[in-house]
C-alpha positions, 0 to 999 in steps of 0.5 A: 162927873162919873168916870168909868175904869175903861175911860181911865185906862184909855187916858193912861194908854194915851199918856203912855204912848205920848210920853216923849211929847210930855203931854199933861195927863188929864185930871179925873175926879174919883168915882164910885162907879169904878168899883162897879166897873171893876167887878165886870172886867178881867184884871189881866185884860186891864193890865196886860198892855203894860207887860211888854215894852214899847217897840222902842225899848224892846230888848234894849239892855242899856249899859247895865251889867247882866245879872245873868253873868256870875262874878267869874264871868260864866253865864246862867243857862238854867234855873239851877244856875239862876238859883246859885247866881241869885244867892251870889247877888243876895250875898253881895248886896247884904254884905254891903247893906248890913245884916238884918236883925232876926225877924219878929216872926211872932209879933204881939199886936196891940189894938188901940181902937177900932172903927167901922168904915164902909165894907171893912173894919179898921183897927189902929194897931201898935207893934214892934217893927224893929228890935228897939222900936214900936210903930203905929199903923192901920189894919183894915179887914174887909167883910169876908168868911174866907182868908183874903189876899193882903197888901202892906202899904208904906209911906212917910206916915200911915194916915195918907194910905187910909185916905187921910192925906194927899189924894191918889195915895190912898192905896190901903183904903182903895184896896180894902174897898176891893176886898184886900186886907191892908196894913198901912205903915209909915215913919211918922216920928222920923218924918217929923224929925226930917230923918225920915228913915230907920236907923239900927241900932241907933242914928249915932251908930247905924250898921244897916243901911237905913233903906234896907232897915225899912225893908226889914220893918216891912218884912215884920209887917208882913208877919203881922198880916201872915199871922191874921186868920183873915189872911192868906199868907201866900197872897201878901203884896206891897206897894208904895209911892216915891219914898214909899216906892223905894221902901217897897222896892227894897222890901220886896227884893230883900224879903222873898215872901212878898208874893208881888210888888207895885212901885210908884215912881221911886226911881228904880235905878241910880240916876245922879241927874235927878234930885228926887232919885236921891239914894245918896242921902243919909236916910237911904244908902248914903248914911254917915254920922251927923251932921249930914250933908246938905240935901240935894244933888251930888257936887264937888262941894256937897259930895255923897258919903257912906255906902252909896259912892262905894256901890257906884264905884263897884259898878253896882246898880238897882237892876241887880236888886230887881233880879231878886224878884224873879219870878214874882210879879212886879209893876212899876207905876212910872212917872217923872222919875221912871220914864219908858227908858227904864225898860232898859233895866227891866228887860234884864228882869224879863230875861231872868224870868225867861230862863225860869220859864215865866212870861208876863211878870214885869210891867210898867205904866208911864205918866209925865207927872211924879204924882199918881192919878186915877188911871195909873192907880187903876192899873195898880189895883188891877195888878194886885187883883190879878196876881193875888187872885182876888 
């Protein structure tokens, strides 16, 4: 059965509006008709319904401390004020997360093999993504005679995003088909070892929060793309799902050369009632020397260690990191971990963009399930098409 993109978006809109009733989203079969229909539609018309909060959440700010308030209690009034406040937020978070090593701005890329796929060429490549580690990823370059926009995709391993893993997580493949250069990377060895993340300078003595170090690795991947003649360095985004969504969030917030970002259900704020919003785990923000805590929710018998409880005690939350995105565009592809109530956090980012004179820079879709689907992914692809000006 062939499904048009219009039908997919109607499905997502129904899911979005009925989320509170937890109606299951219909299942769809992938369709090549989507590519043809996509070319006939304006991406902004596709995504614009998701760039304003539902009425229930419009203007709601929750209990989050306003990022527009300086530490001395004064308020941001102008764009110039915001630049100072942004520096303050960034300095505070960097002091907690640890200082990145120097970026690898001129990476040496080794091409391991090359194959032809559909309308693009796929290279399996190797490059240094930390000062002491190499990684293997997949660079997909569509046919074109002019510089193209590009997207870094991040996950547990790089094969899923190129179509060799769980369905509906093949972001690199789908974007390459649409004309984006893509670079798929992942923590293959660490995932196999169940340590998942990156530890610098070593897992025995980690001086940068592992989740921040993932952001550093993604910043180096940005340089791999930016140095390619096929890529327009001003038009590079990043996307990831779940673990990859957390990774993409920290990368985009901490490295401002990413032009835009899409985060698929990472859990965009701290929430200790949800086992999958597990920023307290050692491979994210709760690093402590091994042996590690038992995986799972924080309890008196199984407490969190390291940086995470310090951030919570200081009243920090991730909406402060979101603030660093302004005015760059952001899409949250929300599922089980990011329901519509997350607009309470995102509304703070909208207020910052308003100070800077920007509208329609913050979007969110919602689905009951954690897993992405055809409908939610169609919005992600249209988001990149619009904001990276495909």
